[in-house]
C-alpha positions in Angstrom: -19.2 -30.8 -9.3 -19.2 -29.0 -12.6 -16.0 -27.6 -14.0 -17.4 -24.1 -13.9 -18.1 -24.3 -10.2 -14.6 -25.7 -9.5 -13.1 -22.8 -11.5 -15.1 -20.3 -9.5 -14.1 -21.9 -6.2 -10.4 -21.8 -7.4 -10.8 -18.0 -8.1 -12.4 -17.4 -4.7 -9.6 -19.3 -3.0 -7.0 -17.3 -5.0 -8.5 -14.0 -3.9 -8.8 -15.1 -0.2 -5.2 -16.2 -0.2 -4.1 -12.8 -1.7 -6.2 -11.0 0.9 -4.6 -13.0 3.7 -1.0 -12.7 2.4 -1.1 -9.0 1.5 0.1 -6.4 3.9 -1.9 -3.8 2.1 -4.9 -4.0 -0.2 -6.7 -1.1 -1.9 -10.1 -1.3 -3.6 -10.7 1.3 -6.3 -13.5 2.3 -8.7 -11.9 2.7 -12.1 -15.1 3.6 -14.0 -14.5 6.3 -16.6 -10.7 5.8 -17.0 -9.4 5.4 -20.6 -7.5 2.3 -21.6 -4.3 4.5 -21.7 -4.9 5.7 -18.2 -5.5 2.2 -16.8 -2.4 1.0 -18.7 -0.3 3.8 -17.1 -1.7 3.0 -13.7 -0.9 -0.7 -14.1 2.6 0.1 -15.2 3.2 2.3 -12.1 1.9 -0.4 -9.8 3.8 -3.2 -11.5 7.1 -1.2 -11.1 6.4 -1.0 -7.4 5.7 -4.8 -7.1 2.0 -4.4 -6.7 -0.5 -6.7 -8.3 -3.6 -5.0 -9.7 -6.5 -7.2 -10.7 -10.2 -7.0 -11.5 -12.4 -9.7 -10.0 -16.2 -10.2 -10.0 -17.7 -8.7 -6.9 -19.6 -11.9 -5.9 -16.3 -13.9 -5.9 -14.5 -11.1 -4.0 -17.3 -11.0 -1.4 -17.0 -14.7 -0.8 -13.2 -14.5 -0.5 -13.5 -11.6 1.9 -15.8 -13.6 4.1 -13.5 -16.6 4.1 -10.6 -14.3 4.9 -12.5 -12.8 7.9 -12.9 -9.3 6.2 -16.7 -9.2 6.0 -16.8 -5.4 6.4 -15.0 -5.0 3.1 -18.1 -6.2 1.3 -19.8 -2.9 1.8 -17.4 -1.3 -0.7 -17.7 -4.1 -3.3 -20.3 -2.4 -5.4 -19.9 -1.5 -9.1 -16.8 -2.0 -11.1 -13.8 -2.5 -8.8 -10.1 -3.2 -9.2 -8.0 -4.4 -6.3 -4.3 -3.6 -5.7 -2.4 -6.2 -3.6 1.0 -5.5 -2.0 2.9 -8.2 -0.1 5.9 -6.0 0.7 5.2 -2.3 1.2 2.2 -1.2 3.2 2.3 2.4 2.0 3.1 2.0 -1.8 -0.3 1.0 -3.2 -2.1 3.7 -1.3 0.4 6.3 -2.3 0.5 5.4 -6.0 -3.3 5.1 -6.2 -3.9 8.3 -4.3 -1.4 10.3 -6.5 -3.1 8.8 -9.6 -6.5 9.8 -8.3 -5.4 13.4 -7.8 -4.4 13.6 -11.4 -7.4 11.6 -12.7 -10.6 12.4 -10.8 -12.4 9.4 -12.3 -10.4 7.0 -10.1 -12.0 6.7 -6.7 -10.5 4.9 -3.7 -13.2 3.0 -2.0 -11.6 1.0 0.9 -8.6 -1.1 1.8 -7.1 -3.6 4.1 -4.1 -2.6 6.0 -2.2 -5.5 7.7 -5.4 -7.5 8.1 -7.7 -4.7 9.2 -10.4 -3.2 6.9 -9.8 0.6 6.3 -12.1 3.2 5.0 -11.2 5.4 2.0 -10.1 8.2 4.3 -7.8 5.9 6.2 -6.2 4.7 3.0 -5.7 8.3 1.9 -4.1 9.1 5.2 -1.8 6.2 4.8 -0.9 7.6 1.4 0.4 10.8 3.0 3.0 8.8 5.0 6.5 8.6 3.6 7.5 5.4 1.8 9.2 2.5 3.7 12.6 3.7 2.5 11.8 7.3 3.6 10.7 6.1 7.1 13.9 3.9 7.4 16.1 6.9 6.4 14.3 9.1 9.0 14.9 6.4 11.7 18.5 6.1 10.7 19.0 9.8 10.9 17.4 9.9 14.4 19.7 7.0 15.5 22.8 8.7 14.1 22.2 12.1 15.7 23.5 11.3 19.2 26.6 9.6 17.9 27.3 12.5 15.5 26.8 15.1 18.2 29.1 13.2 20.6 31.8 13.0 17.9 31.5 16.8 17.2 31.7 17.5 20.9 34.8 15.3 21.3 36.4 17.0 18.4 35.7 20.4 19.8 37.2 19.5 23.2 40.3 18.0 21.4 40.8 21.2 19.4 40.3 23.4 22.5 43.0 21.4 24.3 45.4 21.7 21.3 44.9 25.5 21.4 45.6 25.6 25.1 48.7 23.5 24.7 50.1 25.6 21.9 
């Protein structure tokens, strides 16, 4: 096999592995963004631990097929960039959606959420959810509420008995 073919197969394998390992993947069309805007976007994504890459569509299509995500191929037309997140499901969708609101040139095309291909609308809906930390704090608040209410009720009963005894 030629070295070029081997290199292309290595890239396809790399993309397929990233598609399989990622909990969230977002495909965007970045056509029309300035270099400064793309740099700012990359910085925001990097700070959140998200990898943002540009691959050839033909290689990405092959990788999607080998990862079992054939329906993602419909979105792989024109210049695309892909954001991969292995930790937070919501973060790439939220960052890219917020950036797209400020820069109308960025277009969310599709995504993969925990192994399932998602449309642009589903990715945008995911972006409206609170972050993982926000969801955890909401859960903690819900779990603490009964204990807090019980403690307040116990304190009120104790104060009432003290008043009666005095």
